N, C-alpha and C positions, 0 to 999 in steps of 0.2 A: 109429464112435465118434470123438470129437474130444477132444484134450487141449491145454492151453496151459501152457507152461513159460517163466518169465522168469529171466534171469540178468543181473546188473549188469556181468558181465565181457564185454568185447568182443573180446579176443584169441581167435581162432577155436577153437584147440585146447582152451583152458580153458572157453570158453563151451559147446562141444559136450560136454565132460566133465560140466558141470553139467546140461545138458539130457538127455543120454542116460540118466543114472542114474535119472531119474524117469519115463521112458516105460514104459508098462505093456503095450504091444502092438507087433506088427510093423507099422511104418507103411508106407503106400502113397504118402504125400505129406507134405512138410514145407515150410512157408513161414516164413522167418526175416525178421522185421521188425526192422530195425537202426536204432537211434537214436544219434546222436553220431558222431564220427569213427571210421571203421573202415578199417584198413589193407588187410585182405585178405578182403573179404566173399565172394569166390569160393570160399573154403575152407569156408564154412558149408554142409555137405551131409551127408546121411545115405545109407544104402543104399536110396534110393528117389528119386523125382522131388523135387528140392529147389530152392526158389526163394528168392532173397535180394533184398529190396527196402528202400530207405531210407525212413525216416519221421522226423517231427520230434519225436515223443514217444510214450511207451508208457503205457498204463493197465493197472493190475492192481487186484485187490480191496484192496491195501494202499496204493495211492497212484498218483501220476503221476511218470514218470521221463523225464529228458531224455537219458539215456545207458543203453545196454544192448541186449539182444536178447530179443524175444518170439518164441517158436516156436509156431506152430500146427501140430499133428500130427494126422493122421487115418489110419485104416485103410479109409476108404470107397473105393468104386470111383470113382477120379478120373482123368479123361482130361485130359492137358496137351498143348496144341498151341501152336505158334508160327506167327504169320502175319507175313510180311515184305512190304515193298513200300510204294508210295504209298497214300494213304487209299482211293482208288477200287478198287485191286487188292485191298487187304485186305478191304474190305467185300464184294466179289464172292466172294472165297474163303470168307469166313465164311458167306455165304449158302448156299454149297454144302456146307458141312461139317456134321457131326453135332453137335448141341447137347444139353446136359443140361437137366433141368428147372430147374436153377439153374446159372448161369455167372458166374464171377469173372474179370474182365479186369484185367490189370496191364500197364501200358505207360507209356513216357515221353510225356507230353503234348507236350512240345517237346524236341527233342534236336539240338544242333549238335555233330556227331560230332568235328570237328576244326577247327583254325584255318583250314585250307584251305577247308572247307565254309563257314565264316563269311564268309571273303573272297569266295568265289564267290557266295553269296547276296546280300551287300551290293552287289557289282558288278552282278549281274543286276537287282536292284531299281533301281539308279541309272540303268540303261540303258533302262528302260521307263517309259512314262507310262500304260500300260494297267492298269486295275484287275484285269481278268480274268487278265492275264499275272502280275501281282503275286501274286494268289491262288494261281496254279499254282506260283510260286516258293516261297511259304510252305508248300505241300504237301510240300516236300522236308524240312521240319523239324518239322511239326506234324501230329498226329493229331486231327482235330476231334472233340470230345466227343459231339456229337449224332449224327453219321452212323455212328460205330462201334456205336451201340446199335440202329440200325434193323433189322439182320438178326435180332436176338433178339426185338424187339418184333413184327416181321412174322411170325415163326414161333410166336408165342404163348408164348415162353419168358421167364423172368426173368433179368436180368443186372445185376450190380453192378460198377461200374468204379472202379478206383483210377487216377485221372489223375495220374500222378506228376510233380509240378512243385515241387521243393524251394524252401524260402525263400531259400536261397543257391544260385545256379545259375552254372555255368561251362562251359567247353568240355568236351564229353564227359560231362556230368552232366545227368541222373541215371544211375547205373550200376545195372542190374538184371541178376541172374544166374540162369540155369537150369542146374542140375547143374554148377556151377563155370565156366560159359562165359557171357560177356556176351551179352545178347540184342540190344544195340545198338538200332537203329531197327526195332523189331518189337513185336507185340502178343501177350502171353501170354493164353491162355484156359484156365481150369480149369473143366471141366464135371463136375457132380456130380448124382447122383440121390438122392432121399430127401426126408425131411420137413424141409427147410431153410426157415425163415421169415425173410423180409427185410422190414423196415419202413424206409421212407425218409422223411426229414423236412427241412424248412428252417424258419427262424425268422420268416419273413414272414407277414403275414395272407394269407388265401386270395385268389387272383387275382380280378380283376373279370370281368365278362361282356361288356365292350367295351373298346376302346382307351382311351377317356377315363376309364372307371372305374378301370382298372388304373393309369393315369397318376396319377390322384388319390390312390389308395392308396399308391403309391410316394412321391409328393410328401410325404405325411404321415410316412413312415418314414425318409426320408433328410434329410441336412443340406445346406445351401447349394445348393438345387435350382435347376436351370436347364433349360428346355426347349430342345432343340437338334435340328438336322438333320444326319444323318451320311451322307457319301458313301462307299459300301461295295459290296463284291462278294465273295462267297465268304469267303475267309480274310483279305481285305485291307480296311483302313480307309484312305481317302485324306484325308478332311477332316471336321472338325467345324465346322459353321457357316461353311464356306468357307475354313477355315484348317487348316494342318497340326496334328497333335496337340500338338506342342511349342509352336507359336505360340498355340494355343487355351489351353493351360495357363498360358503366360506372361501372356496377356491377363487371365486370372483370378488373376494374382499367385501362381502355384504354381510353386515351384522345388524340384526333387528331385535328379535325376541329370544327368550331362553326357556322359560318355564311355562308350559302349556297349562298344566293343572292350576297353578297359582293365578295365571291370567284369567282363566275361566271363572275360578272361585271369586275373584275380586271384580268381575265384570270389566276386565281390562284387555280382553282379547280384542284387538283392533281389526275389524273386518275389511281392511283396505290395505293395499300395498302397491307401490309404483312398479314392482318387478313381477313379471309374469311369463308364462309359456304361451305362445301364440300358435295354436293348432290350426291346421288347414284341412278342410273337409274333403273327403274322397268323392263325395257326391256332387257338390256345387263349387268347390274351390273357394268357398267363403271361409271365414276364420272366427274362432272364439278363443278368448284368452282365459287363463286360469292364474289368478294371483297366487304367489307363493311366499311363505314366511319360513324362517329358519328354525322351526321347532324340531326336536329330536323325535322323529317318527320313522319306523321301518317302511310304512306305506303312507303316502300323502293323499288326502281326499280330493276328488274332482267333483265339481258341482254339476257336471253333465256327463252322460255316458260318452266315453272317449273312443269307443270302437269305430265310430264313423270318421275318425280323423287319421291322417297319416302319422306314422311314428316319428318322422322327421318334422321338426318344428323350429320356431324361432324363440330364443330367450332375449328379452329386452326390457327396457323401462319405457313407460308410455309418457308422452306429452302430446299436446295438440298443436300441430304445425299451423300457425295462423292465429292461435289464441282464441279469445272470446269471439272475435269476428268470424272465425270459422264455425263456431257453435251457432251463432246467430243466423248464419246462412242456412242452417238446417232446422231452425225453429219454425213452427207453424202456429198461426193464430188458432186458439182452441178454447172451448168452454172449460175443459179440464185436461191437465197434463200430468204425466208421471216422468220425472227427470232423474236420471241416475245421480245419486248423491256424490259420486266421485267428482262431478263438476264443481260442487261446493268446495271440496278440498283443493282442487286445482286453482280456482279463481277467487275464492274468499269473497271480499267485498264487491268484486266486479260481477258477482253472480246476479246482483240486482239488475244490471243492464241487460243480462240475458233474459231474466224473468219478465222484464217489461215488454219484450217482444211477443209474449204469449197472449197478453190482453185479457186473460181470464183467471181461473183458479187452478191450483195444482199442488203437487207435493214433490219433495225430494226424497227419494227412496232408493233402494238397491235395484239397479239395472233391470227394468222391465223386459219381458220377452213377449213374443207375438207369433200367432199362427194366422196367416192371411197373405194377401197380395200387397206389394209395395210398388212405388213408382220407379225406384232405382234398383239396380243390381247391388243390393246392400251387401257389405262385407259380412254382416252378421247373419245372412241367410246360409245356415250350415246344413240344412236339409231342405228339400223342396217345400216352400211356403212355411218354413219354421225358422224364426230369427231369434238367436240367443247370443249373449255375450256377458261376461262378468264385469263389464265396464262400458261407459259412454254410450248407452242407449237411451232413447226418448220415445214416449208415446203421446199422441195428441188426439183427444176425443172431442168431437162435436156432437151434441146430444139432441139437436132439434130434428 
């Protein structure tokens, strides 16, 4: 059994008081989705495995909220595991671990644990000219979306991932807690058995059956489109059309941010941008985009392993042809949903109309990813049965 309880109060003791009085069974797992400034999220715990994770907004049958706590409570047989280490080690450990028929991953997509980590990473990047070495350096702070899903896909299991990447990022952020303790740079895996149904969607047309066909489809969906060649390896981007990311954006008269260290220190690194590189998969001809900002970096980080994509790509700015109506066409009624927070930025107050179509509870968070089958040939399927993108994805869970 699953229950959802929302409270607008974010002070832990008062929030728990609101939540506890409505729980109708002895829980085995509690996941607290926290929207807004929260001083002590580590105090959000019940007498069971308790996870606290930041989100940008909360959906309830009564509306959309930018502040408060949504608790997902269950008495189901739920196994919670923590996987630590670099991406390769985590993937190897997951491969050997027991998996449920449905698996829910929660982890920081990118985490710079301390200012010392930040300085060490920047120094290491400044001392190398090797793309391969730059990718290894980025592995110290990034868990790539696509590779973390492969062990579940390869074992025939379904997995839904929250790639936690807040709109405002700083040193040591995001903070995710398990039983009151920060998980730091780790991956949480909640494994469940039972009749859980997950539908995954994006708002793009179906992908093409060739590189050129997908390229043409994307060209019709994006604004200010330009065909480019990207020099990349693993998690590192070196150049776009022979220029650094910053110089490429300047050439295209795009000015956004300047001082990376200052923005991170003041928690003003904004984890969203309308400009991106839209890569096309060599395997499926699907596409995943990488948002880019004009910071002074020799190598730019990718949030997924880029080797599966062609070097030729599209640079453009995203918008949704058809607006909210197009999004609503892809909404599914669900008990619980995870909706990419970029929709909030695009539609602002009109996001309420979109949320009404869900009919249940949910959260706005950074672009969920998925390992499993879908009804359409989704643009976001960049590997067989692996769906990722850094924008405009949605997941719908029915828990009965």
